[in-house]
N, C-alpha and C positions, 0 to 999 in steps of 0.2 A: 228394196233390199231389207232383209230381216236385221233388226238391231242386235248387237252383241257387245259383250265386254270381255276383257282379257286381263288376267292377273298372273304375274310370274315373279320369281325372285328379284329383289332389287338389283342384284348384280350376279352374273354367271361367269365363271372362269372355266373354260373347257379346253382340254388338250393335254397331251403327254407333257409332264413336267410342271404343270401349273401348281402342283402342291407346294412347290418351292416358295410360292407367294403367300401361302396360308398363314404362317406365323405373324407377319407384319399386318396382313389384312384383318386377322382376328383381333390382334392387339388394338387396332384402330377402333374396335367396337367395345372395348372394355379392358380393365386390368384384372378383374376377378373372374376367372373363366371356369365354367363347369365343362369338363370333357367327358361325354358319354361315349365310351370306346369299347368295341368288341375286343376280348382278350386275344383273339386270333390275329389281330392286326399289329404286326411287329413295329410298323412305322409310328405307332402312338408314342413310343419312347422318344424318338427323334422330335416329334411335334411338341411334346411336353418340354423337352430341353430347349427347343428353339423359342417357345413361348416364354420360358423363364428368362432366356437371354434378352428378350424384348421387354422384360420388366413386368410380366404377368404372373399372377399367382393362380395355380391350377389345382382344382379338386376333381378327382377322377371317379366316375361311376361306371361299373361294368355291368352291362345287361346280361341277364341269364335267360336264355331261350327267347321266345317271342314276348313282347312287352305286355304286362298284365297290370291291372289296377293295384294289387298288393305290392308289386315291384315298384310301381310309380309312387305309391304312398310311402314306401320305405325310403326310396331315394330322396323324396321331397323332405322327409323328416331328417335325413342325414345332412341335407344341405341347408337346414333352417337357419343356422348361425353363420353361414358363409357369406351372405350378402352378395350373391352372384350378380354380375353385370352383363354377362352374355353366356350362351350355351352353345357348345359345339357337339355335333353328332358325327362320329367317325366309325364306319362299319357298314353292315348290311342294313336292310330295312328295319330290323328290330332296334338297332342302335339309333338310327335316324328318327324313328317314330318316338322312342322313349325320350330322346333329346328334345324333340319338338314339343312333346307334351310337357316336359319339365320347364322349357322356356315359357310355355303358356301359363302354367299353373303355379310356378314358384311365387309370382306376385299375387296370386288369388287368395281370397279370404272365404271362410265359411265352407259349406259342404261342396266339394268339387264335383261330386257325382252329378249334380244338377246340370253341369255343362255338357254332359255326354248325350249323344243321340240314343233314342230307343229306351235305354235303361234309366235315363234322366229326362229332363225337359228340353235339353239342347239350349239351355239359357246362354245368352251371349256372355263372353268374358267381360267382367267389370273393369279389370285393370289391364293395361296394355302388356302383351308378352315381352319378355326380354329379347334382345336381338339373337337370332338363331343362325348358325353357320353349319352347313351340311357338307360332309365329305364322304360320298358313297364309295364303298370298296367292293360292291357287287353291282352288276348291271341287271336290275330287275324292277324294283318297286317304284322308282322315280320319285321317292319320298323327298328328295332334295328340291323338288319343284311343286309340291302340293301344299294345300292349306289345311290339311287335317292330319291327325295322328290316329292310327288304328290301335286300340287297346283291348285286350281280352278282359272280360268281366267274368271270372270263374263262377261266381254265385248265380249268374244268369246263363252260363254256357253260351255266351255270345261274344263276338268281336265287334266293337262299335267304334264310331268316330267321335273324336273331339275336334270341332271344326270352327275356324274363325279366319276371315281374310287376313287378319294381322299375324297369323301363324306362318305365313309365307316367309321363307328364309330371307334374311337380309343379304346373305351371300351363299351361293352354291358353288363349290369348287369340285369340278368333275374331272379327275385325272384318270383316264382309262388304265394307266400303268398300275394303279392300285388294284385293278381287277385281274392283272396278269397271274396266270397259274392258279386261278381259283379252281378248286376241285371240280371234276367233271359233273358229279351229281348236283352240286350247287349251281354251276353254270347252266345246267339243263333246266332246273326248276325256276331259277331266277330269270333266265332268258325267256322261258315260256311266259312268265308273268309280264316281262317287258313287251313281248310281242302281243300278248292279249291286251295290254294297255295302250297300244296304238290301233288295234283292230276295233275294240269296243267303242272308244270315243268317235271313230269314223262312222260307225253304224248306228250310234245311239240317237235318241230323239232330240238331243240338244246340240248336235254338231254345229259348228259355225265355220266360216271361211278360214280363219287362222288355225283352228284345230285340224281342219281338213288338210291344210298345207303341211302341217307337222306330220300327220299320220300317213299321207300318201307315200312319201319317200320312205318312211321308217318301217312300214309293214314288210316291204320286200327286202330292204337292206338288213333289218333286224333278223328276219327269218333266215336269210342267206348267211349272215354271220354265225347264227346258231348252227347251221348245217356244217360250216367250216370248223367250228370249235368242237363239235362232236367227234371230229376226226383227228383233232390235235390242236396244239397251241398256235395262235396266230395273232400278232399284235394288231394288224389292221382289222381283223374281225372283232377283237376286244374293243377297239375304238368305235366301230360301227354299232356294237351292242350297247355300249355305254351311251352313245348318242340316242339310240332308240329308247333307252330307259328314261333319259332326260326329256325327250320329246313326249313320251308317254305320260310322264308326270305333269307336264304343262297342259297336255291335251285333256287328261281326265279332270284336272283341277278346274277347267273352264267349260267342259262339255258334259262330262259324266261318263259312266261305264255301262253296265248292262247285266244280263242274267248270270254271266260267269261270276262276276264279283258279288252279285246279290246272293248267290248260293254260297260263295266262298266264305263270306263272313260268318254264316251260321255253321257251316261244316267245320271251319277252323276253330270255332268256339266250342264245338261238341266233340272234337276228336284231336288227335295229336298230329294230324296231317299238316305239313308245311304249306304255307300259302301258295307258293309257286307251283307245287305239285298239284294242289287242288285246281288251280286255274288251268294248268296244262291238260289235266284229265277231262275237265268240263268243256274246254273251248271247242273242239270239233263238233260235239253233240249240240251245243248251244247254237253254233253257226247253222247247222242243218235244221234244227227245230225252228229257229227264227225265220229262215228263208222259206221253209215249207208253210209256216203259218201265214206269212205275208202273201205267198202265192194263193193259198186257200181263200184269203180275204180279197184277192184281186188287187193287191197293192204292189207298188213298184219295188223291184228287187235289184235295181241297177247297182246299188252300192255293194250288195252281197256278191253280185257277179264280178264286180271289180276286185273285191278282196279275194275271191276264188282265183281270179287271173293272176294276182300277185303271188298267192300261195303256190299255184302251179308253176309259175316262173322260177320260184325259189327251190321247189322240191322236185320238179319234173312231173311228168304225167299229164293226162288230159284235164283241162279246166273243169269239165263237168263233174269230175271225181275228186276235185281238190280237197274237199273237207274230209273225205274218206282217206285220201292219201296222207293228209296231216295226221289223222288218228293212227294210221298204220306206222308212220315214221316215229311218232311219239312212243309207240309200243316198242319199236325196234331200238330206239335210243335207251330204253330201260327205265322210263319214268314209272315209279311204283303206282299201283292202283290204290284207290282210296280205302278199299276193304282191309288193306294191311294196317291201317291206322285206326281201326275200330269202327268204321262206318258200316252199319248193318241195316238190312232192309226194314226192320221194325222201327227205325228212326226216320225213314225217308219222308213220310207224310208230314210229321211234325216239323222237320227241317224245311220242307217245301213251304209250308204255311208261314213259318217264321221269316223265310227269305222274302216273302211277298211284301213285307213292310219296310225293307231296306231301301236306302236312298239310291243305291245302284240299280235295283230292280225297277225303280220308277223311271229310269232313263232308257230302259230296254225298248227297242224299236217297235215291239208288239207285245200285247198282254199274253203271257204264257200261263195256262191253267195250272192248278196244283198237280193234275195228272201229268202234264208236260214235265214239270219240274221233278216229280218222282221218277219218271222215266229217265231223265237226264242223270239223276243221282245213281240209279241202278246201272246205267251204262258206264259211269265212271268208277263204280265200286268193283 
């Protein structure tokens, strides 16, 4: 049996209403709390008041758009004299990643860029991160259960990871009620990200028995939940999609991803396209390209066939056409194409070449050529 390891948050609270436990659980990890909270999350006011009632002092940072290095440096400078003891991320993936990066880098000294992959040397963190608590309000990135933070580096037009096993959350509080009534476009993009993040770890070159167990159930249940939510609000579907996102975070942290996320990092850095939109537009084409290339090489496609079966069961239609059906359904749901965000053909080859060096691409189940990747970008644009 192949050896494997598994890393996940120290403690996970999942279920409707578990946010009620957040103030006391956060206070147990420190008295000086940084709260990185999206402005759109009204519950932040209640959390701040409850933390104050528990005797905590709170300093709030509001993320602006997707997290970037300038934003990270600005927040770090603002917090220099606060002497934080713990960091809370409350919001979507942007708030969670910015909070996780701050927890990692507030104790750091010297040039922090060296700790980033690709644009730096990926140097290990010298000081232990502060305890990090994640409260997601969208069901998509699974950032509550990953050991990295994705940060845009505008100077390099790339999104890259800051990564360390110690960046895993001390506490993940996943209350699906926080995702209720999320706007339909956000639900669609983030939901497709969540589904992608249980499909890619199941198919990737580093899958293991525990990540397989997480992904098998979640591929069908997550996609079925998204189908339901595209027709209207449904608490049980919100619960299922939140669980899919959580399982996806744990799976990708321990197995890896693939070409969808390998391309998404460079496309996101070079355009204004939201991450979930990029993943949703790339997913059907990547699934087809990977399976076709495996067949050409005479390699086993049983896992791809299983994924096709789960997609067909969730969406309807014949299993043999499942990836085409997924692409058509995404189009019907109204996910924007990437050309609307400035992705143009003259950039495809450079983006494809840049994507080949990403950590996600290294886990793809088969080596896709630059020509393959260019064709995938053209299909999504």
